[in-house]
Structure formats: C-alpha cells, structure tokens
C-alpha positions as CSV (number, residue, x, y, z in Angstrom):
1,M,37.1,-3.6,14.5
2,L,34.5,-6.1,12.7
3,S,37.1,-8.7,13.6
4,L,36.3,-8.0,17.5
5,A,32.8,-8.5,16.6
6,V,32.8,-11.4,15.2
7,A,34.6,-13.0,17.9
8,M,32.2,-11.8,20.4
9,A,29.5,-13.9,18.1
10,L,31.0,-17.2,18.1
11,G,29.6,-19.7,20.2
12,V,26.9,-17.9,21.6
13,T,23.2,-19.0,21.8
14,T,20.1,-17.7,22.6
15,T,18.7,-18.9,26.0
16,A,15.1,-18.1,25.7
17,R,12.8,-21.1,25.8
18,A,11.0,-22.0,22.2
19,A,7.6,-20.6,21.4
20,E,8.1,-17.7,23.8
21,F,8.2,-14.3,22.8
22,M,11.0,-12.0,24.5
23,T,9.0,-8.6,25.0
24,H,5.9,-8.7,26.4
25,H,2.7,-7.1,24.3
26,V,-0.6,-7.2,26.8
27,R,-1.0,-3.4,28.5
28,D,-1.6,-3.5,32.1
29,A,-4.9,-2.2,31.9
30,V,-6.1,-5.3,30.1
31,R,-4.3,-7.6,32.2
32,Q,-5.6,-6.1,35.8
33,G,-8.5,-5.7,34.2
34,T,-9.1,-2.4,34.7
35,A,-10.4,-1.9,30.9
36,K,-13.7,-3.1,30.2
37,Q,-14.0,-5.6,27.5
38,V,-16.7,-4.6,25.0
39,G,-16.6,-7.1,22.3
40,D,-14.1,-9.5,20.0
41,L,-12.5,-8.0,16.7
42,P,-14.2,-10.2,13.7
43,A,-12.6,-13.2,12.5
44,H,-12.3,-11.7,9.1
45,Q,-11.1,-8.5,10.3
46,L,-7.9,-8.1,8.3
47,M,-4.8,-7.3,10.3
48,S,-1.2,-5.8,9.4
49,L,1.7,-7.1,11.8
50,D,5.3,-7.0,12.0
51,V,7.0,-9.6,13.4
52,V,10.6,-9.4,14.5
53,L,13.0,-11.8,15.4
54,P,15.3,-11.3,18.3
55,V,19.3,-10.7,17.5
56,G,21.5,-13.9,17.3
57,D,24.1,-12.7,20.1
58,Q,22.8,-10.4,22.5
59,A,25.7,-10.6,25.1
60,G,28.1,-10.1,22.3
61,L,25.9,-7.0,20.9
62,D,25.7,-5.3,23.9
63,Q,29.9,-5.6,24.2
64,F,30.1,-4.4,20.6
65,V,28.0,-1.7,21.1
66,A,29.5,-0.4,24.3
67,S,33.0,-0.8,22.5
68,V,32.2,1.2,19.7
69,T,30.8,4.2,21.7
70,D,33.4,4.6,23.8
71,P,35.8,7.5,23.2
72,T,38.6,5.2,25.5
73,S,38.4,2.1,23.3
74,I,40.4,1.3,20.4
75,S,36.8,0.1,18.8
76,Y,35.6,3.7,19.3
77,R,33.6,4.8,15.9
78,D,34.8,1.3,14.3
79,Y,31.3,0.9,13.2
80,L,29.7,-2.2,11.3
81,T,27.6,-2.3,7.8
82,P,23.8,-3.1,7.5
83,A,25.1,-6.3,6.0
84,Q,28.0,-7.1,8.5
85,F,25.6,-6.2,11.2
86,T,23.5,-9.3,9.9
87,V,26.5,-12.0,9.6
88,V,27.1,-11.1,13.1
89,Y,24.3,-10.5,15.3
90,G,21.2,-11.0,13.0
91,P,18.6,-13.7,12.9
92,S,20.2,-16.4,10.5
93,Q,18.9,-17.7,7.6
94,H,17.0,-20.7,8.5
95,D,15.5,-19.2,11.6
96,Y,14.0,-16.3,9.7
97,N,12.8,-18.4,6.8
98,A,11.0,-20.9,9.2
99,V,9.3,-17.9,10.5
100,V,8.2,-17.0,7.3
101,Q,7.1,-20.2,6.5
102,Y,4.9,-20.3,10.0
103,L,3.5,-17.7,9.5
104,V,2.5,-18.3,5.4
105,R,1.1,-21.8,6.7
106,N,-0.9,-20.0,9.5
107,G,-3.0,-18.0,6.9
108,F,-0.5,-15.2,6.4
109,M,0.5,-13.0,3.6
110,V,4.1,-11.5,3.5
111,T,4.2,-8.4,2.5
112,G,7.7,-6.5,3.6
113,G,10.5,-6.8,5.7
114,S,13.8,-8.4,5.8
115,R,16.8,-10.8,7.1
116,D,18.7,-7.6,7.4
117,G,15.4,-5.5,9.3
118,M,15.1,-8.9,11.4
119,D,11.4,-8.5,10.9
120,V,8.7,-10.2,8.5
121,Q,5.9,-7.9,7.5
122,V,2.3,-9.9,7.4
123,V,-1.1,-9.1,6.7
124,G,-3.7,-11.8,7.9
125,P,-7.7,-12.1,8.9
126,V,-7.9,-12.0,13.1
127,S,-8.6,-15.9,12.3
128,A,-5.2,-16.2,11.6
129,V,-4.0,-14.2,14.3
130,E,-5.4,-15.9,17.2
131,S,-4.5,-19.3,15.6
132,A,-0.9,-18.5,15.2
133,F,-0.5,-16.7,18.1
134,N,-2.5,-18.5,20.4
135,V,-4.8,-15.6,21.6
136,K,-8.0,-14.0,21.3
137,M,-8.5,-10.6,20.2
138,H,-11.0,-8.4,21.7
139,T,-11.5,-5.0,22.0
140,Y,-12.2,-2.7,25.5
141,Q,-13.0,0.5,26.4
142,H,-10.2,2.7,27.1
143,P,-9.6,3.3,30.7
144,T,-8.6,7.5,30.3
145,E,-9.2,7.9,26.7
146,N,-13.0,7.9,25.1
147,R,-12.7,5.4,22.6
148,V,-12.5,1.4,21.9
149,F,-9.0,-0.3,21.4
150,Y,-8.1,-3.3,20.4
151,S,-5.8,-6.0,22.2
152,P,-5.1,-10.0,22.9
153,D,-6.3,-11.3,25.8
154,R,-3.1,-13.3,26.6
155,E,0.5,-13.2,25.6
156,P,1.4,-14.2,22.5
157,S,3.4,-17.1,21.6
158,T,4.2,-19.9,18.9
159,S,4.6,-23.8,17.9
160,L,7.8,-22.7,16.7
161,A,11.3,-24.6,17.8
162,I,12.8,-21.3,18.3
163,P,11.7,-17.8,20.4
164,L,10.7,-14.3,18.2
165,W,11.1,-10.8,20.2
166,H,7.9,-9.2,19.4
167,V,4.6,-8.5,17.3
168,S,4.0,-5.0,16.3
169,G,0.2,-4.3,15.8
170,L,-1.3,-6.7,18.0
171,N,-3.2,-3.6,20.1
172,N,-3.8,-0.2,19.4
173,Y,-3.9,1.1,23.1
174,S,-1.3,3.7,22.4
175,I,-2.1,5.8,19.0
176,P,1.4,8.0,18.4
177,H,1.1,11.8,18.6
178,P,3.8,14.6,17.5
179,M,5.2,16.6,20.0
180,L,4.2,19.9,18.8
181,V,1.7,22.3,20.6
182,K,-0.6,25.3,18.9
183,K,-0.6,28.0,21.0
184,S,-4.2,28.7,21.1
185,D,-4.4,25.0,22.6
186,Y,-1.9,25.7,24.8
187,A,-3.6,29.6,25.9
188,R,-6.8,27.8,26.4
189,E,-5.6,25.0,28.7
190,H,-3.8,27.4,30.8
191,G,-6.7,30.2,30.9
192,I,-5.0,32.8,29.1
193,S,-5.0,34.8,25.7
194,P,-3.0,33.3,22.9
195,E,-1.2,36.8,22.9
196,A,0.0,36.0,26.5
197,V,1.7,33.1,25.9
198,V,5.0,34.7,24.5
199,S,6.0,37.6,26.5
200,H,8.9,39.1,24.3
201,A,8.7,39.9,20.2
202,T,10.5,37.6,18.2
203,T,13.7,38.1,15.9
204,G,13.5,35.9,13.4
205,S,13.7,36.6,9.6
206,G,10.2,35.2,8.8
207,P,6.4,36.3,8.7
208,S,5.6,38.6,11.3
209,A,9.5,37.9,12.6
210,S,9.0,34.5,13.1
211,F,11.9,32.0,13.2
212,L,13.1,30.0,10.1
213,G,14.8,27.2,9.7
214,S,18.1,29.2,8.3
215,D,17.6,31.3,11.6
216,M,18.3,28.3,13.2
217,R,21.3,27.3,11.5
218,A,22.3,31.4,11.9
219,A,22.0,31.0,15.7
220,Y,23.7,27.4,16.4
221,Y,26.1,27.1,13.7
222,G,26.7,30.4,12.6
223,G,28.8,29.5,9.4
224,S,28.7,28.6,5.8
225,A,31.2,26.1,5.4
226,L,29.0,22.9,6.4
227,T,25.7,22.2,5.0
228,G,25.4,18.4,5.7
229,A,27.0,18.2,1.6
230,G,26.9,14.0,1.4
231,Q,24.7,13.5,4.2
232,N,21.4,11.6,4.6
233,L,19.3,12.4,7.3
234,G,16.2,10.7,7.7
235,L,12.9,11.5,9.8
236,F,10.5,9.2,11.4
237,E,6.7,9.8,10.1
238,F,3.7,8.0,11.4
239,E,2.1,9.7,8.4
240,G,2.7,10.7,5.2
241,T,3.3,14.8,3.9
242,D,2.0,17.1,1.1
243,L,5.3,18.0,-0.7
244,A,3.3,21.1,-1.9
245,D,3.4,22.6,1.5
246,L,7.1,21.8,1.6
247,T,7.0,24.2,-1.6
248,T,4.8,26.8,-0.5
249,Y,7.2,27.5,2.3
250,Y,10.2,27.9,0.7
251,K,8.1,30.5,-2.0
252,N,6.9,32.4,0.9
253,V,10.2,33.2,2.4
254,G,11.8,33.4,-0.6
255,Q,14.2,30.6,-0.4
256,T,15.0,27.4,-2.7
257,N,15.3,24.1,-1.5
258,N,17.7,22.1,-3.4
259,V,18.1,18.9,-1.4
260,P,16.3,15.9,-2.8
261,V,13.2,14.9,-0.7
262,T,11.9,11.1,-0.7
263,L,8.6,10.0,0.5
264,L,9.1,6.4,1.8
265,S,6.3,4.2,2.8
266,T,8.0,1.4,5.0
267,D,4.9,-1.0,5.4
268,G,2.6,0.2,2.7
269,T,1.1,3.0,5.0
270,S,0.0,6.1,2.3
271,T,2.7,8.8,2.3
272,S,0.2,10.9,1.2
273,C,-1.5,13.4,3.8
274,V,-4.6,15.4,2.8
275,D,-6.2,18.0,5.4
276,S,-10.0,17.7,6.1
277,R,-10.8,21.1,4.0
278,A,-9.4,19.1,1.0
279,G,-11.7,16.0,1.3
280,G,-8.8,14.2,3.9
281,S,-8.6,14.0,7.3
282,C,-4.8,14.2,7.7
283,D,-2.6,16.4,9.3
284,D,1.0,17.1,7.9
285,T,1.9,20.1,10.3
286,E,4.4,17.6,12.4
287,Q,6.0,16.4,9.1
288,T,6.3,19.4,7.1
289,L,8.0,21.6,10.2
290,D,10.5,18.5,10.3
291,M,11.4,19.3,7.0
292,T,12.0,22.5,7.5
293,Q,14.3,22.6,10.4
294,A,16.3,19.8,9.1
295,L,17.0,21.4,5.8
296,G,16.9,24.8,7.4
297,M,19.9,23.6,9.4
298,A,21.9,21.8,6.6
299,P,20.6,23.0,3.3
300,G,22.6,20.8,1.6
301,L,22.2,17.3,2.3
302,A,22.6,14.4,-0.4
303,S,19.3,13.2,0.7
304,L,16.1,13.8,2.8
305,T,14.3,10.8,3.4
306,V,10.6,10.8,5.1
307,Y,10.2,7.4,6.2
308,V,7.0,6.2,6.6
309,G,4.9,3.5,8.8
310,S,2.0,2.1,11.0
311,T,4.5,1.2,13.6
312,D,7.4,1.6,15.2
313,T,9.4,-1.6,14.3
314,A,8.5,-1.6,10.7
315,I,10.1,2.5,10.3
316,L,13.4,1.5,12.3
317,S,13.4,-1.6,10.3
318,S,13.4,0.7,6.7
319,M,16.1,3.1,8.6
320,T,18.5,0.4,9.4
321,T,18.5,-1.1,6.3
322,H,17.7,1.2,3.9
323,S,20.3,2.5,1.1
324,P,21.6,4.9,1.3
325,L,21.6,4.9,5.2
326,P,20.6,7.7,6.9
327,K,23.2,8.3,9.9
328,T,21.2,11.1,11.5
329,I,17.8,10.8,12.2
330,G,14.8,12.9,13.7
331,C,12.0,11.5,15.5
332,S,8.9,14.2,16.6
333,W,6.7,11.7,17.7
334,G,5.6,9.9,21.2
335,W,3.6,7.2,22.4
336,T,3.7,4.6,25.2
337,P,5.1,1.0,24.0
338,A,3.7,-2.1,25.7
339,D,7.3,-3.1,26.4
340,P,9.7,-0.5,26.5
341,S,12.5,-3.0,25.7
342,T,11.1,-3.8,22.3
343,L,13.0,-1.7,20.4
344,N,16.3,-1.5,22.2
345,P,17.9,-4.6,18.9
346,Y,17.2,-1.4,16.6
347,W,18.4,1.0,19.1
348,E,21.1,-0.6,19.0
349,K,22.0,-1.5,15.7
350,M,21.8,2.1,14.9
351,A,24.7,2.6,17.5
352,A,26.7,-0.4,16.0
353,Q,26.2,1.7,12.6
354,G,26.9,4.9,12.9
355,Q,23.4,6.2,13.6
356,S,22.4,9.0,15.5
357,F,18.6,8.9,17.1
358,F,17.2,12.2,18.3
359,A,13.8,12.5,20.0
360,A,12.0,15.0,21.1
361,S,11.3,14.8,24.9
362,G,7.9,16.3,25.1
363,D,6.0,19.2,25.6
364,S,4.4,18.8,28.6
365,S,6.9,19.5,31.1
366,T,7.8,17.0,33.3
367,W,7.7,13.2,32.6
368,S,5.4,10.8,34.4
369,R,3.4,7.9,33.7
370,R,0.8,10.3,32.4
371,N,3.1,12.3,30.5
372,E,5.0,9.6,28.8
373,A,8.6,10.0,27.7
374,W,9.2,7.8,25.2
375,P,11.2,7.1,23.0
376,A,13.1,10.1,24.4
377,D,14.3,8.1,27.3
378,A,15.6,5.2,25.7
379,A,18.8,4.6,26.3
380,Y,20.5,4.7,23.3
381,V,18.3,7.3,21.9
382,I,19.6,11.1,22.2
383,G,16.6,12.9,23.7
384,V,16.4,16.7,22.5
385,G,14.6,19.3,25.1
386,G,13.4,22.5,24.7
387,T,14.6,26.2,25.0
388,D,13.5,30.0,24.4
389,L,15.9,31.6,22.1
390,T,16.5,35.1,21.3
391,T,18.6,35.9,18.5
392,A,20.6,39.3,18.1
393,S,18.7,40.2,14.9
394,A,16.8,38.9,11.8
395,G,18.7,35.9,10.3
396,G,21.3,36.6,13.0
397,A,24.0,35.3,16.0
398,W,22.5,33.7,18.9
399,K,21.7,36.6,21.8
400,S,20.4,34.6,24.5
401,E,18.2,31.4,25.7
402,T,16.2,30.1,28.6
403,A,14.5,27.0,29.0
404,W,10.9,26.3,27.6
405,V,8.2,26.2,30.4
406,D,6.5,23.2,28.6
407,S,9.9,21.5,27.7
408,G,9.6,17.5,28.7
409,G,12.4,16.0,31.2
410,G,12.7,14.3,34.2
411,I,13.5,10.6,35.0
412,S,12.3,7.9,32.9
413,P,9.2,6.8,34.1
414,D,9.6,3.4,31.6
415,K,12.2,3.0,34.5
416,I,15.4,2.6,32.1
417,A,18.7,1.9,33.7
418,I,20.8,5.2,34.0
419,P,23.2,4.6,31.0
420,S,27.1,4.5,32.4
421,W,27.9,8.2,30.8
422,Q,25.1,9.7,32.7
423,A,25.8,7.9,35.9
424,A,29.5,9.5,35.9
425,S,30.5,11.7,38.9
426,G,29.3,14.8,38.9
427,V,26.8,14.9,36.0
428,I,23.6,14.1,38.9
429,N,23.7,16.3,41.4
430,S,21.4,17.9,44.2
431,S,21.6,21.1,42.0
432,N,20.1,18.8,39.2
433,K,18.0,16.8,41.1
434,G,18.7,13.8,38.8
435,S,18.1,10.2,39.8
436,T,21.1,7.9,40.2
437,T,19.3,4.8,39.5
438,Y,17.2,5.4,36.4
439,R,17.7,7.2,33.0
440,N,17.3,10.9,33.1
441,G,16.7,13.6,29.9
442,P,16.9,15.2,27.7
443,D,20.4,15.6,27.0
444,V,20.6,18.3,24.7
445,A,18.1,21.2,23.6
446,A,17.2,24.1,20.7
447,N,14.6,26.4,20.5
448,A,10.7,24.8,21.2
449,N,8.8,28.1,21.8
450,F,5.9,29.5,19.7
451,T,8.1,31.7,17.7
452,F,8.3,29.6,13.8
453,Y,6.6,29.7,10.7
454,V,4.8,27.0,9.8
455,C,3.2,26.0,6.2
456,A,0.9,23.0,6.3
457,D,-2.5,21.1,5.5
458,Q,-2.7,23.1,2.2
459,T,-3.9,26.1,3.6
460,T,-2.5,29.3,5.0
461,C,1.0,29.4,6.6
462,T,1.2,30.6,10.3
463,A,3.7,32.7,12.1
464,N,5.0,32.2,15.5
465,D,1.6,29.9,16.7
466,Y,3.4,26.7,16.9
467,G,6.3,25.4,19.2
468,G,7.5,22.1,21.1
469,T,10.8,20.1,21.0
470,S,9.2,18.5,17.5
471,F,11.3,21.7,16.2
472,A,14.1,21.2,17.9
473,A,14.5,16.9,16.7
474,P,15.2,17.4,13.5
475,M,17.6,21.3,14.0
476,W,19.9,18.6,15.9
477,A,19.9,15.6,13.4
478,A,20.3,18.4,11.0
479,F,23.4,19.7,12.8
480,A,24.8,16.5,13.7
481,A,24.9,15.9,10.1
482,L,27.1,19.4,9.8
483,A,29.8,17.1,11.9
484,N,29.4,13.8,10.1
485,Q,30.5,16.5,6.5
486,Q,33.3,17.3,8.7
487,A,34.3,13.7,9.3
488,A,33.8,12.5,6.2
489,A,36.0,15.6,5.0
490,S,39.0,14.4,7.4
491,G,38.5,10.7,6.3
492,G,36.6,9.9,10.0
493,S,33.7,7.9,10.8
494,A,29.9,9.4,11.4
495,V,29.7,10.6,15.1
496,G,26.7,8.3,15.4
497,F,25.7,7.6,19.3
498,F,27.0,10.3,20.8
499,D,26.1,10.8,24.5
500,P,28.9,9.0,25.5
501,T,31.3,11.0,24.0
502,I,29.7,14.4,24.8
503,Y,29.1,13.3,28.6
504,A,32.7,12.9,29.3
505,Q,33.9,15.9,27.5
506,N,31.8,17.9,29.5
507,E,32.2,16.8,33.1
508,S,35.7,15.6,34.1
509,G,36.0,14.7,38.1
510,G,33.1,15.5,38.9
511,K,33.5,19.2,37.5
512,L,32.4,21.2,34.3
513,T,35.6,21.2,31.6
514,S,36.6,24.3,29.1
515,A,35.3,22.4,26.3
516,Y,31.7,22.2,27.4
517,T,31.8,26.3,27.6
518,A,33.3,26.1,24.3
519,D,31.1,23.5,22.6
520,F,27.2,24.1,24.5
521,H,24.9,27.1,25.6
522,D,24.5,25.9,29.3
523,I,21.0,27.0,29.6
524,T,20.9,28.2,33.3
525,S,17.6,30.3,33.7
526,G,13.8,29.1,33.5
527,K,12.3,26.0,34.8
528,S,9.5,23.4,33.3
529,G,7.6,21.9,35.9
530,T,9.2,20.1,38.6
531,Y,12.4,20.8,37.3
532,S,15.1,24.5,36.8
533,A,18.0,25.0,34.3
534,V,21.0,25.0,36.1
535,T,24.5,25.1,35.5
536,G,25.6,22.1,33.9
537,Y,23.4,19.6,33.2
538,D,19.8,19.7,34.0
539,L,16.4,18.0,33.8
540,V,15.0,20.3,31.9
541,T,17.5,21.4,28.9
542,G,20.2,18.5,29.3
543,W,23.6,20.0,28.5
544,G,22.0,22.9,26.6
545,S,22.4,23.9,23.1
546,P,24.7,23.6,20.4
547,K,28.0,25.8,19.8
548,A,29.6,25.9,16.5
549,A,32.7,25.0,18.2
550,L,30.7,21.1,19.3
551,I,31.3,20.0,15.4
552,S,35.1,19.8,16.2
553,A,34.4,18.5,19.5
554,L,32.6,15.2,18.0
555,V,34.9,15.1,15.2
556,P,38.8,14.1,16.8
C-alpha cells in the first residue's frame, strides 16, 4: 500500500558521510597493480558519465520490496508508480538540484537523466572529471584481454555535502557482450565440426526446420487467447539495430508483425546498427533475435521498446521511468560490474513498480569469476538458463527437453547472498549441489540450442546457426506479458518479480508440489559443466521451462 510505503519512509535519513560514494569504481586489477599503467587520458578528451544518486530510505525500500513481492503479505503486488516511488524513496529535489549545480560548476554539460530516474547524465572533458571527482584518469594494459582500458587511479569523491551512489562511465574495463553463440565458433572452440554440434534433426517451422519465435509460443503456451494485448515489453540493449532485418525475418517466414517497435536512446547512444559489409562496424544479431523471440511469444503486444544505451544505469533509469512503463523486460547481455551493488536501487525499484527483469544466464557453462554470471545472479533479477527443445511437429506442441550443454548456471561468483525464497527448505539439496550461502542460478529456462532462424546485419539469414540463453530471456519476458494480460483482464496487478511466488508454489515443506508439475516442464536430463539437470530445482535449468498453466498460477 502506498500509505505503508510512506510510513516506512518517514524520519529516515542516510548514514553515509558527505563526499563519499556508496559504491566502488576501481577494478581489482588497478587497485592491486596487476594492470600496468601505460598512459593518461588527454585532458581535453570528452567523457560521458551517468551520476547516480542514492535512494532516500534504503531500509524502508528493502522492507517494502520484501512485502510487495511476498505472496503471504497484505501488500502483495500493491505496486508504486514511478512518480510515487520518487516521492517515497527517490532523492529529494534539493539533493538532485545540488548535484546538477555541482556538475555544471565543475565544467560538465547536463545531457539527460531525471530525478525520477535518480541520475544526472553529463558530458565533459577529462580535466572536469578529474577536478569534480578528485581522481586521475589513466590508461592501463588489460590483464586478460589484448587491449588498453581507462580507469580512475582511486575511488572518486566530491566536495558535496551529500553522498552519491555511483558514477557510470569512469572505466571501460568490462565491455558488455551479447549472450549468443555461433555454431561455427562453438565447434572451433571444442575441436569438432559444425555438423556435429546438433546431433538431432530440429522440428521448427522455419527454413531447414529451424525454430521461429512463433514455434516457441506453440511449444510453451500453445493457446490463442493471450497475445500480450495491452502490454508493453522492453529490451535492454547496448547497441542499436536496423529494423530492416526484422522486416526481412517476417517477410522470409511468411508472417506479419503488427506490434509497433520503438528504438529509444537512453543517453544519446545511436540506435542505428550497420554491419561492416555495409560500411559500418555494428552487429545487430542479438538485438534482432531478441525482438523476434519476444514478438513470436507475444504477437499482440501494445508496444515493444528497444532501450539502447552505453551504460547500464542510463538504460535502467529510462526503463524505470519511461511511459508507457515496460512491465516485462528481457536482457541478453553480460558484463562484469566494478561493484555488484551498483544496480541494486534499480532492481528494487523495478520490483516495487511491478516490473519483471529477465536476464540470460550465459553460454559458457558453470559460473566462475572468469565466466561472469552478471546480471543473472542479481537477487531481484529472474535468471534464464538454456535447454535443448524438441517439438512434436513443425509449429507443434512441446515434446521433450533436456539441459543445454552450455547453459550458464551455478553459485553466484559475485557473492550475492542467497535470497529468502531460495533458502526455503528443500530448494537447495544434495542432488542439485547448490549453495546455502550464496545466490544460485538460473531460476527458469527455455530453448537455447543451435536451432533458430536468425536474420541480421543486412545480409543472408541463417538457420540452425545461432544459439544461447539470449534466445530464452526475451521468450520469458514475453511469456510474462501473457500473464500480465490475463491479470489485467481480471482486474489484477502485473506479476512483477515473481521468484518468491514460484519458489513457494513449487516447493513446500521440502517436497515438490503438484502445482510444480502442472506449471513447469521439469528438465531432469543433461548437464552443463559442474552441474546436472535433476528432479526439481537445479543449477542448469532452474525450475525448467514454462507450461501454459503457469500463467494462471501467476495470476491469483
């Protein structure tokens, strides 16, 4: 209830000391000296930064999010609007104005951001960065990649009388990468021929029996009543796209897309993506397949918005404030954060506003420090693993499913504490070999094998050439949109962050429930790296892939 949220917020002030940032920015390689300094960033070079303010009442927000996502709470799914969130938990207008004035006074030009989004986007020379944040911007040899990166030499600070949360854009140590795999690359890495990668004939309705987005709808939903009507879906992207590729896909498969697609730059990043063969240097394979998988599962969406940005905070700031608000979101990118807590305010804001964020769990098998899980191992993110799906016929029903051999999963390498819903009795056991201390992943799964039809880069489309959990994440985002459509029709609220709901529904008193059998395809065969698919929850496919009945289970 809003009144409860307001009551939680009264009388609470931040305890952090002035001039401090509440997150860290300097990578271990810089702090520990394992990355050799090779130079300095030129003083006149322009930098684009996103300065994030902290929430006004962290303890109150934690309590509210726990309540609004708890199926046993009287506040269950009594969400806030973005405007209400700002009033209760956002930074004060005074603090926001003070930050803007400080940045302008130090030589920056404000280019975006908002109080509702808790951020101020700015552009300024390196000299302004060094002056405003009391750092020196150096260049370093990357310890594991053949490239040079830039970074501050120390943690930033300011002369402001208020603390700040984070500054995105101060280093480029980790370059975000899409969670897709090309079959030829996979074969080369494993020393096998591409023809040996997929050992069975696929059963899709696309060219060469490849799967289309509509095939995933037939396999996992199988109905016609729900199409995502009235729902707004968002895709999280670090690069833009060329919508001509989406047009080519639909033309080639003899289908029509009736959903309006909007490309939205969240921070001035170009929304265009032209392949090198056409004079550019951008690959829109990920971006296009995200759209085809989302639109295939929910072909009647009110809108699909592709949020494009250069920093994670800028993208999430827009996703939590844009109108119409995307209630379901798919993310098929992975990166390594300087501080895993950086995005916590946005994850919790999404949960408070009834938004579901699905992240691909990765395509390199078991999670580790070198095989990053982020952001699928974040506590308030729904991690999506991969399976190998077979259908009964072209465009037909689900037939069988095993674990995909490279599905990302395991124990959080970011040492995210195990959330309460995952710590419930019976979820983690000797069979799945999960952790009782740290977050385990993924939560759910869907098809990720090399069995899809893909059009991209303004060139010839491919069949059965790409795979990855990046296909599964937008599928799940669209499946949640179907549930939200049903909820809206019955006067209910969006399903939002539903991990606490499905964990409680699937396991009770240490035993699997009949609801679990009705709602999920339990993947019990196959393995990926250290872990195997087992009965119930596992660290390869989570709870498994969805059945149509899950929609009604999510909409009480």
